[in-house]
C-alpha positions in Angstrom: 0.0 0.0 0.0 1.3 3.4 -0.8 2.0 6.2 1.6 -1.1 7.8 3.1 -3.4 4.8 2.3 -6.1 3.9 4.7 -8.6 1.1 5.2 -11.9 1.5 6.6 -13.6 -1.5 8.2 -17.3 -1.8 8.5 -18.7 -4.6 10.7 -21.5 -5.7 12.8 -19.1 -6.9 15.5 -17.6 -4.7 18.0 -14.6 -7.0 18.5 -13.3 -6.0 15.1 -12.3 -2.7 16.5 -9.1 -4.2 17.8 -7.7 -4.1 14.3 -8.2 -0.4 14.0 -5.5 2.3 14.8 -8.0 5.0 15.7 -11.1 5.2 18.0 -14.0 3.4 16.3 -17.2 5.3 15.3 -20.2 3.3 16.7 -23.5 3.6 14.8 -26.2 3.0 17.2 -29.7 1.7 16.4 -32.6 4.1 15.5 -35.0 5.1 18.2 -38.5 3.4 17.9 -39.9 6.7 16.7 -37.0 7.3 14.1 -37.4 3.6 12.7 -41.2 4.0 12.4 -40.7 7.2 10.5 -38.2 5.7 8.2 -40.4 2.7 7.6 -43.4 4.7 6.7 -41.3 6.9 4.3 -40.1 3.7 2.6 -43.7 2.0 2.5 -45.6 5.0 1.4 -43.2 6.5 -1.0 -44.7 9.8 -2.3 -48.0 9.0 -0.7 -49.0 11.0 2.5 -49.7 8.6 5.4 -52.2 11.0 6.9 -54.4 10.5 3.9 -54.7 6.7 4.7 -55.1 6.4 8.4 -55.7 2.5 8.2 -52.5 1.8 6.3 -50.6 4.2 8.7 -51.9 2.2 11.5 -50.8 -1.2 10.1 -47.3 0.4 9.0 -46.9 1.6 12.7 -47.5 -1.9 14.1 -45.3 -3.4 11.4 -42.4 -1.2 12.2 -42.9 -2.0 15.9 -42.9 -5.9 15.1 -39.8 -5.4 12.9 -37.9 -4.1 15.8 -35.2 -2.3 13.9 -34.2 -4.9 11.4 -33.3 -2.8 8.5 -33.0 -5.5 5.9 -36.5 -6.9 6.7 -38.0 -3.4 6.8 -36.6 -2.5 3.5 -38.0 -5.8 2.0 -41.4 -5.3 3.6 -41.6 -1.6 2.8 -40.8 -2.4 -1.0 -43.8 -5.0 -1.0 -46.2 -2.5 0.7 -45.2 0.3 -1.5 -46.1 -1.6 -4.8 -49.5 -2.6 -3.5 -51.1 0.1 -1.2 -54.2 -1.9 -0.5 -55.6 -2.3 3.1 -56.3 -6.0 2.7 -52.8 -6.7 1.3 -51.1 -4.8 4.1 -53.1 -6.4 6.8 -52.4 -9.8 5.3 -48.7 -9.1 5.5 -49.1 -7.9 9.0 -50.9 -11.1 10.1 -48.0 -13.2 8.5 -45.5 -11.3 10.4 -47.4 -11.5 13.7 -47.7 -15.4 13.2 -43.9 -15.4 12.5 -43.1 -13.6 15.7 -45.3 -15.6 17.8 -43.8 -18.9 16.4 -40.2 -17.7 17.3 -41.2 -16.5 20.6 -43.2 -19.6 21.7 -40.3 -21.8 20.4 -37.2 -20.1 21.3 -38.2 -17.3 23.4 -36.5 -14.5 21.5 -37.3 -11.9 18.7 -35.9 -13.1 15.5 -33.6 -10.0 15.6 -31.6 -11.8 18.2 -30.8 -14.5 15.9 -30.1 -12.6 12.7 -27.8 -10.1 14.3 -26.0 -13.0 15.9 -25.9 -15.0 12.6 -28.0 -17.8 14.1 -30.8 -19.8 12.5 -34.2 -18.1 12.3 -37.5 -19.8 11.8 -39.5 -18.1 8.9 -42.1 -20.7 8.4 -45.0 -18.5 9.1 -43.9 -15.7 6.6 -44.6 -17.9 3.5 -47.7 -19.8 2.2 -48.4 -23.2 4.0 -45.6 -25.6 3.8 -45.3 -29.1 4.8 -41.8 -28.3 6.1 -40.4 -25.9 8.8 -38.2 -23.2 7.0 -35.1 -22.1 8.8 -33.1 -19.3 7.7 -29.4 -20.3 8.1 -26.3 -17.9 8.3 -24.5 -17.5 4.8 -22.9 -14.8 3.0 -21.8 -16.8 -0.2 -23.1 -15.2 -3.3 -21.2 -17.5 -5.5 -23.0 -20.6 -4.2 -24.7 -22.8 -6.9 -27.8 -23.3 -4.7 -31.2 -22.1 -6.2 -31.7 -18.5 -5.3 -35.2 -16.9 -4.5 -36.3 -13.6 -3.1 -37.8 -13.4 0.3 -40.4 -10.9 -1.1 -41.5 -13.5 -3.6 -41.9 -16.1 -0.9 -43.9 -13.9 1.2 -46.2 -12.9 -1.8 -46.6 -16.7 -2.6 -45.2 -16.3 -6.0 -42.4 -18.7 -5.5 -43.0 -22.5 -4.9 -40.4 -24.3 -2.5 -40.0 -28.0 -2.6 -39.8 -29.7 0.9 -36.2 -30.9 2.0 -34.5 -28.5 -0.4 -31.7 -26.2 0.6 -31.6 -22.9 -1.4 -30.5 -19.3 -0.7 -32.9 -16.4 -0.1 -32.0 -12.8 -1.0 -33.5 -10.8 2.0 -33.1 -7.6 0.2 -31.1 -5.9 -2.6 -30.1 -2.3 -2.4 -31.4 -0.1 -5.2 -28.3 2.0 -5.1 -24.9 1.2 -6.4 -23.1 -1.1 -5.6 -26.5 -2.9 -5.4 -25.6 -4.9 -2.4 -27.4 -8.2 -1.8 -28.2 -9.6 1.5 -28.2 -13.4 1.2 -29.0 -16.2 3.5 -29.2 -19.9 3.2 -32.6 -21.6 3.9 -33.3 -25.3 4.9 -36.8 -26.8 4.4 -36.8 -29.2 7.4 -39.7 -31.9 7.7 -38.3 -32.9 11.2 -38.1 -29.7 13.0 -36.6 -29.2 16.5 -38.9 -29.3 19.3 -39.5 -26.2 21.5 -37.5 -27.5 24.3 -34.5 -28.2 22.1 -33.2 -24.7 22.1 -29.3 -25.7 21.8 -29.9 -27.7 18.8 -31.7 -24.7 17.1 -28.8 -22.5 18.0 -26.4 -25.0 16.5 -28.0 -25.3 13.2 -31.6 -26.8 13.7 -30.8 -29.8 11.7 -31.4 -33.5 12.5 
């Protein structure tokens, strides 16, 4: 590296700061009010939420349930922005409610805790009825030859997933250069973990 060159490291993990030579800048999570405002801006686009009180109410509850997960918020907001229909928005809200209830009842934590720590997450209730339990697995390999689908397509029901198949899910893709993709592996498991087997879930949730 030439004289004066610098390397900027961006990471989810604070432990990476030990590689730095200057004091790190810590980006904190948005407050609940800030996150709710951001979600509504993304979901409504150029539409004024005050003119659609039912949609605004649904967006507020969704933002609360998403709990600061920006990747999921961007995916959901993109879906909602393209179909500003009360029934559709409420349908997405019900899916998300059921997904949260399933994760809390089985593992006692919000999916955010798993995603931020690169642990498996149950997304079964986000997609149309399936004979298998769907587990989102940590992965960042965009070069994988596994089948790739978009989470938004799964939520809408426009993509069919076969049981016992491992594939990759694009959680969200940035609309701005360099068009970063957030990709995770997914496993359709016909023999899911029991609610009392938390340790197996955290290790991979596979038989």
